[in-house]
Jmol script that loads the backbone (N, CA, C; Angstrom):
load data "model"
ATOM      1  N   UNK A   1     -12.106 -31.387 -73.955  1.00  0.00           N
ATOM      2  CA  UNK A   1     -12.411 -32.091 -72.718  1.00  0.00           C
ATOM      3  C   UNK A   1     -12.680 -31.049 -71.628  1.00  0.00           C
ATOM      4  N   UNK A   2     -13.713 -31.272 -70.867  1.00  0.00           N
ATOM      5  CA  UNK A   2     -14.051 -30.375 -69.772  1.00  0.00           C
ATOM      6  C   UNK A   2     -13.056 -30.527 -68.628  1.00  0.00           C
ATOM      7  N   UNK A   3     -12.773 -29.439 -67.905  1.00  0.00           N
ATOM      8  CA  UNK A   3     -11.750 -29.537 -66.854  1.00  0.00           C
ATOM      9  C   UNK A   3     -12.100 -30.487 -65.719  1.00  0.00           C
ATOM     10  N   UNK A   4     -13.384 -30.719 -65.462  1.00  0.00           N
ATOM     11  CA  UNK A   4     -13.756 -31.586 -64.341  1.00  0.00           C
ATOM     12  C   UNK A   4     -14.349 -32.913 -64.803  1.00  0.00           C
ATOM     13  N   UNK A   5     -14.143 -33.279 -66.052  1.00  0.00           N
ATOM     14  CA  UNK A   5     -14.771 -34.482 -66.575  1.00  0.00           C
ATOM     15  C   UNK A   5     -14.169 -35.768 -66.021  1.00  0.00           C
ATOM     16  N   UNK A   6     -12.964 -35.714 -65.465  1.00  0.00           N
ATOM     17  CA  UNK A   6     -12.348 -36.922 -64.919  1.00  0.00           C
ATOM     18  C   UNK A   6     -12.834 -37.234 -63.509  1.00  0.00           C
ATOM     19  N   UNK A   7     -13.516 -36.288 -62.871  1.00  0.00           N
ATOM     20  CA  UNK A   7     -14.001 -36.513 -61.515  1.00  0.00           C
ATOM     21  C   UNK A   7     -15.256 -37.363 -61.540  1.00  0.00           C
ATOM     22  N   UNK A   8     -15.325 -38.294 -60.633  1.00  0.00           N
ATOM     23  CA  UNK A   8     -16.526 -39.103 -60.488  1.00  0.00           C
ATOM     24  C   UNK A   8     -17.030 -38.956 -59.069  1.00  0.00           C
ATOM     25  N   UNK A   9     -18.282 -39.274 -58.871  1.00  0.00           N
ATOM     26  CA  UNK A   9     -18.849 -39.221 -57.525  1.00  0.00           C
ATOM     27  C   UNK A   9     -18.083 -40.161 -56.607  1.00  0.00           C
ATOM     28  N   UNK A  10     -17.734 -41.337 -57.117  1.00  0.00           N
ATOM     29  CA  UNK A  10     -16.991 -42.318 -56.322  1.00  0.00           C
ATOM     30  C   UNK A  10     -15.630 -41.768 -55.919  1.00  0.00           C
ATOM     31  N   UNK A  11     -14.904 -41.202 -56.881  1.00  0.00           N
ATOM     32  CA  UNK A  11     -13.580 -40.664 -56.580  1.00  0.00           C
ATOM     33  C   UNK A  11     -13.633 -39.515 -55.597  1.00  0.00           C
ATOM     34  N   UNK A  12     -14.592 -38.621 -55.757  1.00  0.00           N
ATOM     35  CA  UNK A  12     -14.726 -37.510 -54.827  1.00  0.00           C
ATOM     36  C   UNK A  12     -15.158 -37.984 -53.448  1.00  0.00           C
ATOM     37  N   UNK A  13     -15.963 -39.024 -53.390  1.00  0.00           N
ATOM     38  CA  UNK A  13     -16.385 -39.570 -52.093  1.00  0.00           C
ATOM     39  C   UNK A  13     -15.195 -40.166 -51.344  1.00  0.00           C
ATOM     40  N   UNK A  14     -14.356 -40.896 -52.055  1.00  0.00           N
ATOM     41  CA  UNK A  14     -13.148 -41.465 -51.433  1.00  0.00           C
ATOM     42  C   UNK A  14     -12.259 -40.336 -50.916  1.00  0.00           C
ATOM     43  N   UNK A  15     -12.065 -39.295 -51.725  1.00  0.00           N
ATOM     44  CA  UNK A  15     -11.264 -38.158 -51.298  1.00  0.00           C
ATOM     45  C   UNK A  15     -11.858 -37.526 -50.046  1.00  0.00           C
ATOM     46  N   UNK A  16     -13.166 -37.330 -50.022  1.00  0.00           N
ATOM     47  CA  UNK A  16     -13.818 -36.699 -48.874  1.00  0.00           C
ATOM     48  C   UNK A  16     -13.627 -37.532 -47.613  1.00  0.00           C
ATOM     49  N   UNK A  17     -13.731 -38.830 -47.713  1.00  0.00           N
ATOM     50  CA  UNK A  17     -13.553 -39.699 -46.542  1.00  0.00           C
ATOM     51  C   UNK A  17     -12.126 -39.568 -46.006  1.00  0.00           C
ATOM     52  N   UNK A  18     -11.146 -39.678 -46.880  1.00  0.00           N
ATOM     53  CA  UNK A  18      -9.756 -39.591 -46.414  1.00  0.00           C
ATOM     54  C   UNK A  18      -9.395 -38.196 -45.930  1.00  0.00           C
ATOM     55  N   UNK A  19      -9.923 -37.164 -46.568  1.00  0.00           N
ATOM     56  CA  UNK A  19      -9.672 -35.809 -46.110  1.00  0.00           C
ATOM     57  C   UNK A  19     -10.290 -35.611 -44.727  1.00  0.00           C
ATOM     58  N   UNK A  20     -11.488 -36.138 -44.515  1.00  0.00           N
ATOM     59  CA  UNK A  20     -12.133 -36.052 -43.203  1.00  0.00           C
ATOM     60  C   UNK A  20     -11.353 -36.787 -42.133  1.00  0.00           C
ATOM     61  N   UNK A  21     -10.852 -37.974 -42.458  1.00  0.00           N
ATOM     62  CA  UNK A  21     -10.039 -38.721 -41.491  1.00  0.00           C
ATOM     63  C   UNK A  21      -8.758 -37.973 -41.157  1.00  0.00           C
ATOM     64  N   UNK A  22      -8.159 -37.345 -42.160  1.00  0.00           N
ATOM     65  CA  UNK A  22      -6.964 -36.542 -41.922  1.00  0.00           C
ATOM     66  C   UNK A  22      -7.276 -35.369 -40.994  1.00  0.00           C
ATOM     67  N   UNK A  23      -8.396 -34.715 -41.221  1.00  0.00           N
ATOM     68  CA  UNK A  23      -8.788 -33.574 -40.391  1.00  0.00           C
ATOM     69  C   UNK A  23      -8.988 -34.016 -38.942  1.00  0.00           C
ATOM     70  N   UNK A  24      -9.707 -35.116 -38.737  1.00  0.00           N
ATOM     71  CA  UNK A  24      -9.984 -35.607 -37.387  1.00  0.00           C
ATOM     72  C   UNK A  24      -8.699 -36.066 -36.698  1.00  0.00           C
ATOM     73  N   UNK A  25      -7.762 -36.588 -37.464  1.00  0.00           N
ATOM     74  CA  UNK A  25      -6.517 -37.095 -36.870  1.00  0.00           C
ATOM     75  C   UNK A  25      -5.522 -35.996 -36.533  1.00  0.00           C
ATOM     76  N   UNK A  26      -5.680 -34.799 -37.107  1.00  0.00           N
ATOM     77  CA  UNK A  26      -4.677 -33.767 -36.879  1.00  0.00           C
ATOM     78  C   UNK A  26      -5.191 -32.552 -36.120  1.00  0.00           C
ATOM     79  N   UNK A  27      -6.402 -32.099 -36.386  1.00  0.00           N
ATOM     80  CA  UNK A  27      -6.862 -30.841 -35.787  1.00  0.00           C
ATOM     81  C   UNK A  27      -7.085 -30.949 -34.282  1.00  0.00           C
ATOM     82  N   UNK A  28      -7.856 -31.909 -33.769  1.00  0.00           N
ATOM     83  CA  UNK A  28      -8.046 -31.956 -32.309  1.00  0.00           C
ATOM     84  C   UNK A  28      -6.742 -32.111 -31.517  1.00  0.00           C
ATOM     85  N   UNK A  29      -5.796 -32.980 -31.954  1.00  0.00           N
ATOM     86  CA  UNK A  29      -4.535 -33.032 -31.210  1.00  0.00           C
ATOM     87  C   UNK A  29      -3.763 -31.712 -31.263  1.00  0.00           C
ATOM     88  N   UNK A  30      -3.836 -31.004 -32.384  1.00  0.00           N
ATOM     89  CA  UNK A  30      -3.147 -29.722 -32.486  1.00  0.00           C
ATOM     90  C   UNK A  30      -3.748 -28.710 -31.524  1.00  0.00           C
ATOM     91  N   UNK A  31      -5.055 -28.714 -31.412  1.00  0.00           N
ATOM     92  CA  UNK A  31      -5.715 -27.801 -30.466  1.00  0.00           C
ATOM     93  C   UNK A  31      -5.276 -28.127 -29.043  1.00  0.00           C
ATOM     94  N   UNK A  32      -5.239 -29.398 -28.703  1.00  0.00           N
ATOM     95  CA  UNK A  32      -4.834 -29.790 -27.352  1.00  0.00           C
ATOM     96  C   UNK A  32      -3.374 -29.410 -27.069  1.00  0.00           C
ATOM     97  N   UNK A  33      -2.498 -29.681 -28.024  1.00  0.00           N
ATOM     98  CA  UNK A  33      -1.091 -29.324 -27.845  1.00  0.00           C
ATOM     99  C   UNK A  33      -0.917 -27.805 -27.736  1.00  0.00           C
ATOM    100  N   UNK A  34      -1.698 -27.065 -28.492  1.00  0.00           N
ATOM    101  CA  UNK A  34      -1.643 -25.600 -28.411  1.00  0.00           C
ATOM    102  C   UNK A  34      -2.073 -25.128 -27.031  1.00  0.00           C
ATOM    103  N   UNK A  35      -3.138 -25.708 -26.498  1.00  0.00           N
ATOM    104  CA  UNK A  35      -3.608 -25.330 -25.164  1.00  0.00           C
ATOM    105  C   UNK A  35      -2.577 -25.695 -24.097  1.00  0.00           C
ATOM    106  N   UNK A  36      -1.948 -26.856 -24.249  1.00  0.00           N
ATOM    107  CA  UNK A  36      -0.925 -27.257 -23.280  1.00  0.00           C
ATOM    108  C   UNK A  36       0.301 -26.348 -23.348  1.00  0.00           C
ATOM    109  N   UNK A  37       0.679 -25.966 -24.546  1.00  0.00           N
ATOM    110  CA  UNK A  37       1.891 -25.178 -24.711  1.00  0.00           C
ATOM    111  C   UNK A  37       1.729 -23.694 -24.426  1.00  0.00           C
ATOM    112  N   UNK A  38       0.551 -23.156 -24.693  1.00  0.00           N
ATOM    113  CA  UNK A  38       0.357 -21.714 -24.571  1.00  0.00           C
ATOM    114  C   UNK A  38      -0.689 -21.319 -23.544  1.00  0.00           C
ATOM    115  N   UNK A  39      -1.315 -22.308 -22.915  1.00  0.00           N
ATOM    116  CA  UNK A  39      -2.341 -22.023 -21.924  1.00  0.00           C
ATOM    117  C   UNK A  39      -3.707 -21.897 -22.570  1.00  0.00           C
ATOM    118  N   UNK A  40      -4.724 -22.241 -21.794  1.00  0.00           N
ATOM    119  CA  UNK A  40      -6.088 -22.232 -22.316  1.00  0.00           C
ATOM    120  C   UNK A  40      -6.548 -20.832 -22.707  1.00  0.00           C
ATOM    121  N   UNK A  41      -6.027 -19.816 -22.024  1.00  0.00           N
ATOM    122  CA  UNK A  41      -6.453 -18.446 -22.296  1.00  0.00           C
ATOM    123  C   UNK A  41      -6.020 -17.977 -23.678  1.00  0.00           C
ATOM    124  N   UNK A  42      -4.854 -18.412 -24.123  1.00  0.00           N
ATOM    125  CA  UNK A  42      -4.310 -17.968 -25.405  1.00  0.00           C
ATOM    126  C   UNK A  42      -4.446 -19.012 -26.511  1.00  0.00           C
ATOM    127  N   UNK A  43      -4.956 -20.176 -26.177  1.00  0.00           N
ATOM    128  CA  UNK A  43      -4.979 -21.283 -27.143  1.00  0.00           C
ATOM    129  C   UNK A  43      -5.774 -20.944 -28.402  1.00  0.00           C
ATOM    130  N   UNK A  44      -6.898 -20.285 -28.274  1.00  0.00           N
ATOM    131  CA  UNK A  44      -7.720 -20.021 -29.465  1.00  0.00           C
ATOM    132  C   UNK A  44      -7.014 -19.055 -30.422  1.00  0.00           C
ATOM    133  N   UNK A  45      -6.356 -18.042 -29.891  1.00  0.00           N
ATOM    134  CA  UNK A  45      -5.650 -17.087 -30.757  1.00  0.00           C
ATOM    135  C   UNK A  45      -4.449 -17.752 -31.414  1.00  0.00           C
ATOM    136  N   UNK A  46      -3.679 -18.501 -30.634  1.00  0.00           N
ATOM    137  CA  UNK A  46      -2.493 -19.166 -31.188  1.00  0.00           C
ATOM    138  C   UNK A  46      -2.915 -20.205 -32.224  1.00  0.00           C
ATOM    139  N   UNK A  47      -3.955 -20.974 -31.928  1.00  0.00           N
ATOM    140  CA  UNK A  47      -4.416 -21.963 -32.901  1.00  0.00           C
ATOM    141  C   UNK A  47      -4.935 -21.275 -34.158  1.00  0.00           C
ATOM    142  N   UNK A  48      -5.565 -20.122 -34.008  1.00  0.00           N
ATOM    143  CA  UNK A  48      -6.006 -19.373 -35.185  1.00  0.00           C
ATOM    144  C   UNK A  48      -4.846 -19.031 -36.104  1.00  0.00           C
ATOM    145  N   UNK A  49      -3.727 -18.599 -35.517  1.00  0.00           N
ATOM    146  CA  UNK A  49      -2.544 -18.302 -36.324  1.00  0.00           C
ATOM    147  C   UNK A  49      -1.955 -19.563 -36.939  1.00  0.00           C
ATOM    148  N   UNK A  50      -1.952 -20.652 -36.176  1.00  0.00           N
ATOM    149  CA  UNK A  50      -1.462 -21.930 -36.711  1.00  0.00           C
ATOM    150  C   UNK A  50      -2.317 -22.352 -37.904  1.00  0.00           C
ATOM    151  N   UNK A  51      -3.642 -22.264 -37.737  1.00  0.00           N
ATOM    152  CA  UNK A  51      -4.563 -22.670 -38.800  1.00  0.00           C
ATOM    153  C   UNK A  51      -4.402 -21.776 -40.031  1.00  0.00           C
ATOM    154  N   UNK A  52      -4.260 -20.461 -39.811  1.00  0.00           N
ATOM    155  CA  UNK A  52      -4.082 -19.536 -40.933  1.00  0.00           C
ATOM    156  C   UNK A  52      -2.778 -19.843 -41.684  1.00  0.00           C
ATOM    157  N   UNK A  53      -1.703 -20.081 -40.929  1.00  0.00           N
ATOM    158  CA  UNK A  53      -0.425 -20.411 -41.566  1.00  0.00           C
ATOM    159  C   UNK A  53      -0.533 -21.718 -42.348  1.00  0.00           C
ATOM    160  N   UNK A  54      -1.276 -22.667 -41.805  1.00  0.00           N
ATOM    161  CA  UNK A  54      -1.478 -23.942 -42.485  1.00  0.00           C
ATOM    162  C   UNK A  54      -2.226 -23.737 -43.799  1.00  0.00           C
ATOM    163  N   UNK A  55      -3.230 -22.881 -43.799  1.00  0.00           N
ATOM    164  CA  UNK A  55      -3.995 -22.624 -45.013  1.00  0.00           C
ATOM    165  C   UNK A  55      -3.155 -21.909 -46.067  1.00  0.00           C
ATOM    166  N   UNK A  56      -2.357 -20.940 -45.641  1.00  0.00           N
ATOM    167  CA  UNK A  56      -1.473 -20.245 -46.589  1.00  0.00           C
ATOM    168  C   UNK A  56      -0.457 -21.230 -47.172  1.00  0.00           C
ATOM    169  N   UNK A  57       0.121 -22.064 -46.308  1.00  0.00           N
ATOM    170  CA  UNK A  57       1.063 -23.069 -46.795  1.00  0.00           C
ATOM    171  C   UNK A  57       0.421 -24.035 -47.766  1.00  0.00           C
ATOM    172  N   UNK A  58      -0.796 -24.458 -47.476  1.00  0.00           N
ATOM    173  CA  UNK A  58      -1.509 -25.360 -48.381  1.00  0.00           C
ATOM    174  C   UNK A  58      -1.799 -24.702 -49.723  1.00  0.00           C
ATOM    175  N   UNK A  59      -2.159 -23.419 -49.688  1.00  0.00           N
ATOM    176  CA  UNK A  59      -2.428 -22.705 -50.937  1.00  0.00           C
ATOM    177  C   UNK A  59      -1.160 -22.561 -51.769  1.00  0.00           C
ATOM    178  N   UNK A  60      -0.059 -22.211 -51.114  1.00  0.00           N
ATOM    179  CA  UNK A  60       1.218 -22.070 -51.829  1.00  0.00           C
ATOM    180  C   UNK A  60       1.651 -23.425 -52.395  1.00  0.00           C
ATOM    181  N   UNK A  61       1.471 -24.485 -51.622  1.00  0.00           N
ATOM    182  CA  UNK A  61       1.857 -25.821 -52.101  1.00  0.00           C
ATOM    183  C   UNK A  61       1.001 -26.243 -53.295  1.00  0.00           C
ATOM    184  N   UNK A  62      -0.305 -25.985 -53.228  1.00  0.00           N
ATOM    185  CA  UNK A  62      -1.180 -26.343 -54.348  1.00  0.00           C
ATOM    186  C   UNK A  62      -0.816 -25.544 -55.598  1.00  0.00           C
ATOM    187  N   UNK A  63      -0.554 -24.258 -55.415  1.00  0.00           N
ATOM    188  CA  UNK A  63      -0.158 -23.418 -56.538  1.00  0.00           C
ATOM    189  C   UNK A  63       1.176 -23.914 -57.121  1.00  0.00           C
ATOM    190  N   UNK A  64       2.136 -24.206 -56.244  1.00  0.00           N
ATOM    191  CA  UNK A  64       3.438 -24.689 -56.700  1.00  0.00           C
ATOM    192  C   UNK A  64       3.333 -26.015 -57.438  1.00  0.00           C
ATOM    193  N   UNK A  65       2.476 -26.900 -56.958  1.00  0.00           N
ATOM    194  CA  UNK A  65       2.282 -28.179 -57.647  1.00  0.00           C
ATOM    195  C   UNK A  65       1.657 -27.950 -59.019  1.00  0.00           C
ATOM    196  N   UNK A  66       0.734 -26.994 -59.107  1.00  0.00           N
ATOM    197  CA  UNK A  66       0.134 -26.675 -60.404  1.00  0.00           C
ATOM    198  C   UNK A  66       1.155 -26.111 -61.377  1.00  0.00           C
ATOM    199  N   UNK A  67       2.016 -25.227 -60.878  1.00  0.00           N
ATOM    200  CA  UNK A  67       3.079 -24.676 -61.725  1.00  0.00           C
ATOM    201  C   UNK A  67       4.021 -25.791 -62.174  1.00  0.00           C
ATOM    202  N   UNK A  68       4.364 -26.670 -61.238  1.00  0.00           N
ATOM    203  CA  UNK A  68       5.230 -27.797 -61.580  1.00  0.00           C
ATOM    204  C   UNK A  68       4.602 -28.639 -62.691  1.00  0.00           C
ATOM    205  N   UNK A  69       3.313 -28.895 -62.559  1.00  0.00           N
ATOM    206  CA  UNK A  69       2.645 -29.715 -63.574  1.00  0.00           C
ATOM    207  C   UNK A  69       2.561 -28.982 -64.911  1.00  0.00           C
ATOM    208  N   UNK A  70       2.298 -27.675 -64.882  1.00  0.00           N
ATOM    209  CA  UNK A  70       2.210 -26.920 -66.135  1.00  0.00           C
ATOM    210  C   UNK A  70       3.556 -26.844 -66.852  1.00  0.00           C
ATOM    211  N   UNK A  71       4.623 -26.668 -66.083  1.00  0.00           N
ATOM    212  CA  UNK A  71       5.943 -26.489 -66.684  1.00  0.00           C
ATOM    213  C   UNK A  71       6.576 -27.827 -67.062  1.00  0.00           C
ATOM    214  N   UNK A  72       6.471 -28.811 -66.166  1.00  0.00           N
ATOM    215  CA  UNK A  72       7.180 -30.080 -66.358  1.00  0.00           C
ATOM    216  C   UNK A  72       6.281 -31.244 -66.769  1.00  0.00           C
ATOM    217  N   UNK A  73       4.967 -31.023 -66.783  1.00  0.00           N
ATOM    218  CA  UNK A  73       3.982 -32.053 -67.131  1.00  0.00           C
ATOM    219  C   UNK A  73       4.010 -33.235 -66.162  1.00  0.00           C
ATOM    220  N   UNK A  74       4.404 -32.976 -64.922  1.00  0.00           N
ATOM    221  CA  UNK A  74       4.408 -34.013 -63.894  1.00  0.00           C
ATOM    222  C   UNK A  74       4.299 -33.365 -62.518  1.00  0.00           C
ATOM    223  N   UNK A  75       3.724 -34.097 -61.590  1.00  0.00           N
ATOM    224  CA  UNK A  75       3.656 -33.643 -60.201  1.00  0.00           C
ATOM    225  C   UNK A  75       4.829 -34.165 -59.379  1.00  0.00           C
ATOM    226  N   UNK A  76       5.710 -34.922 -59.980  1.00  0.00           N
ATOM    227  CA  UNK A  76       6.793 -35.562 -59.240  1.00  0.00           C
ATOM    228  C   UNK A  76       7.653 -34.579 -58.434  1.00  0.00           C
ATOM    229  N   UNK A  77       8.063 -33.437 -58.977  1.00  0.00           N
ATOM    230  CA  UNK A  77       8.821 -32.497 -58.142  1.00  0.00           C
ATOM    231  C   UNK A  77       8.032 -32.003 -56.935  1.00  0.00           C
ATOM    232  N   UNK A  78       6.730 -31.835 -57.097  1.00  0.00           N
ATOM    233  CA  UNK A  78       5.898 -31.412 -55.969  1.00  0.00           C
ATOM    234  C   UNK A  78       5.864 -32.495 -54.893  1.00  0.00           C
ATOM    235  N   UNK A  79       5.795 -33.752 -55.296  1.00  0.00           N
ATOM    236  CA  UNK A  79       5.812 -34.843 -54.321  1.00  0.00           C
ATOM    237  C   UNK A  79       7.147 -34.886 -53.580  1.00  0.00           C
ATOM    238  N   UNK A  80       8.245 -34.694 -54.315  1.00  0.00           N
ATOM    239  CA  UNK A  80       9.560 -34.685 -53.667  1.00  0.00           C
ATOM    240  C   UNK A  80       9.706 -33.497 -52.728  1.00  0.00           C
ATOM    241  N   UNK A  81       9.192 -32.340 -53.125  1.00  0.00           N
ATOM    242  CA  UNK A  81       9.241 -31.155 -52.256  1.00  0.00           C
ATOM    243  C   UNK A  81       8.414 -31.388 -50.996  1.00  0.00           C
ATOM    244  N   UNK A  82       7.255 -32.012 -51.137  1.00  0.00           N
ATOM    245  CA  UNK A  82       6.423 -32.319 -49.972  1.00  0.00           C
ATOM    246  C   UNK A  82       7.129 -33.308 -49.050  1.00  0.00           C
ATOM    247  N   UNK A  83       7.764 -34.320 -49.626  1.00  0.00           N
ATOM    248  CA  UNK A  83       8.493 -35.300 -48.819  1.00  0.00           C
ATOM    249  C   UNK A  83       9.639 -34.630 -48.075  1.00  0.00           C
ATOM    250  N   UNK A  84      10.354 -33.731 -48.745  1.00  0.00           N
ATOM    251  CA  UNK A  84      11.445 -33.014 -48.106  1.00  0.00           C
ATOM    252  C   UNK A  84      10.922 -32.133 -46.963  1.00  0.00           C
ATOM    253  N   UNK A  85       9.818 -31.450 -47.197  1.00  0.00           N
ATOM    254  CA  UNK A  85       9.224 -30.610 -46.146  1.00  0.00           C
ATOM    255  C   UNK A  85       8.813 -31.460 -44.942  1.00  0.00           C
ATOM    256  N   UNK A  86       8.252 -32.629 -45.188  1.00  0.00           N
ATOM    257  CA  UNK A  86       7.868 -33.523 -44.085  1.00  0.00           C
ATOM    258  C   UNK A  86       9.099 -33.994 -43.319  1.00  0.00           C
ATOM    259  N   UNK A  87      10.152 -34.314 -44.032  1.00  0.00           N
ATOM    260  CA  UNK A  87      11.389 -34.763 -43.395  1.00  0.00           C
ATOM    261  C   UNK A  87      11.979 -33.653 -42.527  1.00  0.00           C
ATOM    262  N   UNK A  88      12.012 -32.432 -43.048  1.00  0.00           N
ATOM    263  CA  UNK A  88      12.525 -31.296 -42.277  1.00  0.00           C
ATOM    264  C   UNK A  88      11.649 -31.056 -41.039  1.00  0.00           C
ATOM    265  N   UNK A  89      10.338 -31.150 -41.200  1.00  0.00           N
ATOM    266  CA  UNK A  89       9.440 -30.963 -40.055  1.00  0.00           C
ATOM    267  C   UNK A  89       9.660 -32.049 -39.004  1.00  0.00           C
ATOM    268  N   UNK A  90       9.878 -33.289 -39.438  1.00  0.00           N
ATOM    269  CA  UNK A  90      10.135 -34.376 -38.493  1.00  0.00           C
ATOM    270  C   UNK A  90      11.428 -34.126 -37.729  1.00  0.00           C
ATOM    271  N   UNK A  91      12.462 -33.668 -38.426  1.00  0.00           N
ATOM    272  CA  UNK A  91      13.720 -33.352 -37.748  1.00  0.00           C
ATOM    273  C   UNK A  91      13.546 -32.187 -36.772  1.00  0.00           C
ATOM    274  N   UNK A  92      12.738 -31.210 -37.159  1.00  0.00           N
ATOM    275  CA  UNK A  92      12.495 -30.067 -36.270  1.00  0.00           C
ATOM    276  C   UNK A  92      11.785 -30.503 -34.995  1.00  0.00           C
ATOM    277  N   UNK A  93      10.857 -31.437 -35.102  1.00  0.00           N
ATOM    278  CA  UNK A  93      10.170 -31.896 -33.890  1.00  0.00           C
ATOM    279  C   UNK A  93      11.105 -32.685 -32.990  1.00  0.00           C
ATOM    280  N   UNK A  94      12.064 -33.382 -33.575  1.00  0.00           N
ATOM    281  CA  UNK A  94      13.033 -34.106 -32.750  1.00  0.00           C
ATOM    282  C   UNK A  94      13.949 -33.138 -32.004  1.00  0.00           C
ATOM    283  N   UNK A  95      14.137 -31.954 -32.551  1.00  0.00           N
ATOM    284  CA  UNK A  95      15.003 -30.962 -31.918  1.00  0.00           C
ATOM    285  C   UNK A  95      14.307 -30.226 -30.769  1.00  0.00           C
ATOM    286  N   UNK A  96      12.985 -30.343 -30.683  1.00  0.00           N
ATOM    287  CA  UNK A  96      12.255 -29.659 -29.610  1.00  0.00           C
ATOM    288  C   UNK A  96      12.566 -30.305 -28.270  1.00  0.00           C
ATOM    289  N   UNK A  97      12.680 -29.485 -27.268  1.00  0.00           N
ATOM    290  CA  UNK A  97      12.920 -29.972 -25.909  1.00  0.00           C
ATOM    291  C   UNK A  97      11.806 -29.467 -25.004  1.00  0.00           C
ATOM    292  N   UNK A  98      11.333 -30.334 -24.153  1.00  0.00           N
ATOM    293  CA  UNK A  98      10.317 -29.959 -23.183  1.00  0.00           C
ATOM    294  C   UNK A  98      10.988 -29.175 -22.066  1.00  0.00           C
ATOM    295  N   UNK A  99      10.390 -28.040 -21.662  1.00  0.00           N
ATOM    296  CA  UNK A  99      11.013 -27.266 -20.582  1.00  0.00           C
ATOM    297  C   UNK A  99      11.013 -28.059 -19.280  1.00  0.00           C
ATOM    298  N   UNK A 100      12.044 -27.813 -18.481  1.00  0.00           N
ATOM    299  CA  UNK A 100      12.143 -28.493 -17.191  1.00  0.00           C
ATOM    300  C   UNK A 100      11.041 -27.988 -16.260  1.00  0.00           C
ATOM    301  N   UNK A 101      10.478 -28.883 -15.461  1.00  0.00           N
ATOM    302  CA  UNK A 101       9.448 -28.430 -14.532  1.00  0.00           C
ATOM    303  C   UNK A 101      10.034 -27.470 -13.496  1.00  0.00           C
ATOM    304  N   UNK A 102       9.251 -26.520 -13.043  1.00  0.00           N
ATOM    305  CA  UNK A 102       9.781 -25.562 -12.063  1.00  0.00           C
ATOM    306  C   UNK A 102      10.151 -26.271 -10.761  1.00  0.00           C
ATOM    307  N   UNK A 103      11.249 -25.822 -10.172  1.00  0.00           N
ATOM    308  CA  UNK A 103      11.709 -26.420  -8.916  1.00  0.00           C
ATOM    309  C   UNK A 103      10.751 -26.022  -7.790  1.00  0.00           C
ATOM    310  N   UNK A 104      10.461 -26.970  -6.950  1.00  0.00           N
ATOM    311  CA  UNK A 104       9.577 -26.708  -5.806  1.00  0.00           C
ATOM    312  C   UNK A 104      10.446 -26.204  -4.661  1.00  0.00           C
ATOM    313  N   UNK A 105      10.112 -25.023  -4.192  1.00  0.00           N
ATOM    314  CA  UNK A 105      10.880 -24.436  -3.099  1.00  0.00           C
ATOM    315  C   UNK A 105      10.514 -25.133  -1.803  1.00  0.00           C
ATOM    316  N   UNK A 106      11.532 -25.515  -1.047  1.00  0.00           N
ATOM    317  CA  UNK A 106      11.269 -26.174   0.238  1.00  0.00           C
ATOM    318  C   UNK A 106      11.132 -25.085   1.316  1.00  0.00           C
ATOM    319  N   UNK A 107      10.199 -25.322   2.215  1.00  0.00           N
ATOM    320  CA  UNK A 107       9.935 -24.329   3.273  1.00  0.00           C
ATOM    321  C   UNK A 107      10.718 -24.602   4.517  1.00  0.00           C
TER     322      UNK A 107
END
end "model"
wireframe off; spacefill off
backbone 0.3
color backbone group
């Protein structure tokens, strides 16, 4: 059996649509939050590092899922690891605190 014989144009099209929707739903808000948090002058550099870290994480996750499938013949541990990572990230965002606005000096 060829390695890509299970792929169909329909299946790849569905994947492309959902991947595109995911990109549109996450990248522009991340850029805006980066600009708000680090200033417009530094936003492009900081977002570049965020994007690079995201790509490295995605590569490691894909590799880990492949290893999981090769060793255990299932992706289930990879799904559980992804769910755990999402849960930890959600808890981390709840722990973030917005800095207090600077006090206005009265004249």
